[in-house]
C-alpha positions in Angstrom: -13.6 -36.8 33.3 -15.7 -34.2 35.0 -12.2 -32.8 36.6 -10.7 -32.8 32.4 -13.5 -31.4 31.0 -13.7 -28.7 33.1 -9.4 -27.9 32.1 -10.1 -28.6 28.6 -12.4 -25.8 28.5 -10.7 -23.9 30.7 -7.5 -24.9 28.1 -10.3 -23.6 24.9 -11.1 -20.5 26.4 -7.6 -19.1 27.2 -6.8 -20.3 23.9 -9.7 -18.0 22.5 -8.8 -15.3 24.3 -5.3 -15.6 23.1 -6.2 -15.5 19.9 -8.8 -12.5 20.2 -5.8 -10.7 21.6 -3.6 -11.4 18.6 -5.6 -9.4 16.8 -6.2 -6.8 19.2 -6.1 -3.2 16.9 -3.6 -1.2 17.8 -6.0 2.4 18.7 -4.2 5.5 16.7 -5.6 8.8 16.5 -5.9 9.1 12.0 -6.2 6.2 9.3 -3.9 7.3 6.8 -4.0 6.2 3.1 -1.3 8.3 0.8 -2.9 7.6 -2.3 -1.3 8.7 -5.3 -2.2 8.8 -8.9 0.4 7.2 -11.8 -1.7 7.3 -14.5 -0.7 7.8 -17.7 -0.5 12.0 -17.4 2.5 11.6 -15.0 5.5 10.7 -16.1 8.6 9.8 -14.2 9.7 12.9 -13.1 6.5 13.8 -11.8 6.1 10.8 -10.0 9.6 10.9 -8.5 8.8 14.7 -7.4 5.4 12.6 -5.5 7.4 10.3 -4.0 9.8 12.1 -2.9 7.6 15.2 -1.3 5.5 12.9 0.9 8.9 11.8 1.7 10.0 14.6 2.7 6.7 15.8 4.3 6.6 13.1 7.4 9.4 13.7 8.4 9.3 17.1 8.8 9.5 18.6 12.1 5.8 20.0 12.0 4.4 16.9 10.8 6.3 14.5 13.8 4.4 17.8 16.3 1.6 17.4 15.0 1.2 13.6 14.9 2.7 13.5 18.8 0.6 16.6 19.6 -2.8 14.3 19.5 -4.7 12.4 22.5 -2.8 9.4 21.2 0.6 10.2 19.8 1.0 8.0 16.7 -0.8 7.4 13.3 -1.3 4.4 10.7 -0.5 4.9 7.4 0.3 4.1 4.2 1.3 4.1 0.4 -0.8 3.1 -2.3 0.0 4.6 -6.3 -3.1 4.1 -8.4 -4.4 4.3 -12.1 -7.2 2.7 -13.9 -9.4 0.1 -12.4 -7.3 -2.7 -12.3 -4.2 -0.7 -11.3 -3.6 0.0 -6.9 -0.3 -0.9 -5.7 0.4 -0.6 -2.5 4.8 0.5 -2.0 4.4 1.2 1.5 2.3 -1.2 4.1 0.7 0.3 7.3 2.3 1.1 9.7 2.7 3.1 13.1 4.4 6.6 12.9 4.4 7.8 16.8 8.0 10.3 16.6 10.8 10.7 13.9 12.1 7.3 13.7 9.5 5.8 12.5 8.6 8.6 10.4 12.2 8.1 9.0 11.7 4.7 8.4 8.3 5.2 6.6 10.1 8.1 4.0 13.1 5.4 3.3 11.4 2.8 1.7 8.5 5.0 -0.7 12.2 5.8 -2.2 12.3 1.8 -3.2 11.0 0.2 -6.2 9.5 0.9 -9.8 6.7 3.5 -10.2 4.3 1.5 -12.6 1.7 3.1 -14.8 -1.4 2.7 -17.3 -3.3 4.5 -18.8 -6.5 5.6 -17.3 -8.1 7.3 -14.3 -10.6 5.5 -11.4 -10.6 6.9 -8.6 -13.7 5.0 -8.1 -11.8 2.3 -8.2 -9.6 3.3 -5.6 -11.5 4.8 -3.3 -13.6 1.1 -3.5 -10.0 -0.6 -2.8 -8.8 1.9 0.3 -12.1 1.8 1.7 -11.0 -2.3 1.7 -8.1 -1.4 3.4 -8.5 0.1 6.4 -10.5 -3.6 7.3 -7.7 -5.3 7.8 -5.0 -3.0 8.7 -4.6 -4.2 12.9 -4.9 -0.3 13.8 -8.1 1.4 14.7 -8.2 5.5 14.1 -10.1 8.1 16.0 -11.1 8.6 12.2 -9.7 6.6 8.9 -8.9 9.4 6.3 -8.1 8.9 2.5 -5.4 11.1 0.9 -6.3 10.7 -2.7 -3.8 13.3 -5.6 -4.4 13.3 -8.8 -4.0 15.1 -11.7 -7.3 13.9 -13.9 -11.3 13.4 -13.6 -12.5 10.2 -12.9 -13.0 8.4 -16.8 -12.7 4.2 -16.1 -15.2 2.4 -13.4 -17.8 3.3 -11.9 -18.9 6.4 -11.3 -16.9 8.5 -8.7 -19.8 10.1 -6.5 -21.6 6.9 -5.4 -17.7 5.6 -4.3 -17.7 9.4 -2.6 -20.7 7.8 -0.7 -20.6 4.9 0.2 -16.9 5.7 1.8 -18.9 8.8 3.5 -21.4 5.6 4.5 -18.8 3.1 6.4 -17.1 6.7 7.8 -14.1 6.6 5.5 -13.1 11.0 5.0 -11.8 12.2 1.6 -10.1 14.8 1.0 -8.1 16.1 -2.0 -4.9 16.9 -3.7 -6.1 18.3 -7.3 -2.9 19.0 -9.0 -3.6 21.4 -12.0 -1.6 21.2 -15.2 -3.6 23.9 -17.6 -1.9 23.7 -21.4 -0.6 20.1 -20.6 -2.6 18.6 -23.3 -3.5 20.6 -27.0 -7.4 19.9 -26.9 -9.3 22.8 -25.5 -11.7 21.1 -23.0 -8.9 18.8 -21.5 -7.5 21.6 -20.7 -10.2 23.4 -18.6 -11.1 20.0 -17.1 -7.8 20.0 -16.6 -7.7 23.9 -14.7 -10.1 24.0 -13.1 -9.6 20.3 -11.4 -10.0 21.4 -7.4 -13.6 22.5 -8.3 -14.3 19.0 -9.4 -13.1 17.5 -6.6 -14.1 19.8 -4.5 -17.8 18.5 -5.8 -17.6 14.7 -6.6 -14.5 13.6 -4.8 -13.6 15.0 -1.0 -16.6 13.5 0.9 -17.0 13.6 5.2 -16.7 15.6 8.1 -14.3 18.3 7.9 -13.0 16.9 4.1 -11.4 19.4 2.1 -9.5 20.0 -1.2 -6.0 21.7 -0.6 -5.0 22.3 -4.9 -1.2 22.1 -6.2 -0.5 24.6 -9.0 1.5 21.8 -11.1 4.2 19.3 -10.0 6.8 22.1 -9.0 4.5 23.6 -5.9 3.9 19.5 -4.8 5.6 19.3 -1.9 4.1 22.2 -0.1 0.4 21.2 -0.6 1.7 18.2 0.3 3.4 19.4 3.9 0.3 21.6 4.0 -2.3 19.1 3.8 -0.9 16.4 5.7 -0.8 19.0 9.5 -4.4 19.6 8.6 -4.8 16.0 8.2 -3.5 15.3 10.9 -4.3 17.7 13.6 -7.6 18.1 12.3 -7.6 22.0 11.9 -9.7 24.2 10.7 -10.0 25.5 7.0 -7.3 28.7 6.9 -9.1 31.9 7.4 -8.6 33.9 3.8 
């Protein structure tokens, strides 16, 4: 009986160790959520420009070299489209990128599937959603970053500053890519808010050590802004000197 009990205990220990191993998280230099605005002010053409901009940037030689230049030489990335407090849709789920092949695979995944949209904008609900994504993604990064692009202010859900502060307290960094759209709508107040959206992101959205804003001055400059932002995020570069 004692031998059987010992064997049973050993078997249980092996199963426990196996379960722990199966749950082990893969270490990476960076866990990165690419969160892209598809609210009502973003038309189908602009949504395509955003996706294609990220698809091209992630395979850019400079981005791949920045990834491989990290301490571990790999990052984990997911791509989420968002709008109001009900819409946060994963287009490309978490995957590791460690070279040209995995970067191209992620890029191809962005090309598929339609864009779903809603009229309003909830940056706060997006932040809360993205923080939860880090908990179950199977990776353990030196840094956890939410990369938010958007062309409007938070107008539904809880205050964005509360969501930002909670995320930062949990160790998450939030960077921003505001898309400036002066003259998009006829109301002067709305035009003014959108013209100064970079200030809004700086004061209310970004947070955490080294957080920053890169401005896209309309959809046409989105691809260049994405590339500049990804390089800074992946390499954890300081802000460029003017």
